[in-house]
N, C-alpha and C positions, 0 to 999 in steps of 0.2 A: 480540519486542517488549521494549523497555526504556523507562526513563524517564530523561531528562537535563534538568537545570535545570527541572523541572516539566512538561516536554513529553513526550509519548509518541513513541518512535522505532521504526519498523518497519524491517526490513532485507531488501533485495532483493540476494541474493548471485548472482554469476555469471550474470546475465540474458543470455540469447542473443538478439541481434537478427539478423534475416536480411538486413536491407538498411538503408540510411540512412532510407528512408521508414518502415520498421518501428520503428526507434529513435525517429523523430520522432513517430509515433502513440503509442508508450508514453509519452513525456514530455508529449505534448499531452493525453492522456487524464489523466495525473496532475494537470496543471495545471487541469483542469476539476473536479476533486473538491474540494469547498468546504472540507472539514475538513483538507486538507493544507495545512500552513503553510509548509513549506520542504523542501527536499532538497538532498543533497550527496553526491558520490561520494568514496570513499577506497579505493584498491586495487580489488578486484573486487566491492566492496560499495556499494550505494546506500542511504544513510540517509535515510529519509522521516519527517519530523516531522509529526505530526498533533495536532490539538486533540481529544482523546478525548471531551471533554464535548460537542463539536459533532457527533459521528458520529450521523447519523440513518440510517434504513433505506436511503435512496438512496445515501448515502455508503458504507455498509457494502456494499451490493450492488456498487457500482462497484469498490471495493477488492477485493472478493472476486473478481470477474470479471477485473480486470486481473491479479491475482496467479495466478489459475488459468491464463489465457492465456499468461502468460510464465514460468510454472513457479516462482513465488516461494512460499515456504513459507506456506500459509494458516493453519496452526495459530496463528500469532502474532495473527491476527484474532479468535480465539475469545473472549478477554476483552472485545472490543468489542461482542459480539453481546448484544442485549437480550433474548435468549430466542427470537426469531423464527426464527432460521436454524440452530439447533443441528443439525437433520438434514442440513445441507450438509457438515458435516465428517465 
């Protein structure tokens, strides 16, 4: 996780999709998470910008689940945890 121009950026590196619909499901899920403000790929990394101040429990759970399912480093979510999900790490 990093900050760029005041926004918080998560990195999804080398995400493996097993089919077109699998990739569509990933981005569809990302589009439904309300704290995600934008995303863009460069090379083998997808940069996901979020509004860290807007991350509620539901957003955190969805980000954690999405990252777990697709093998994205979940440790970068730790600073977003309000203390409710420490045992998940």
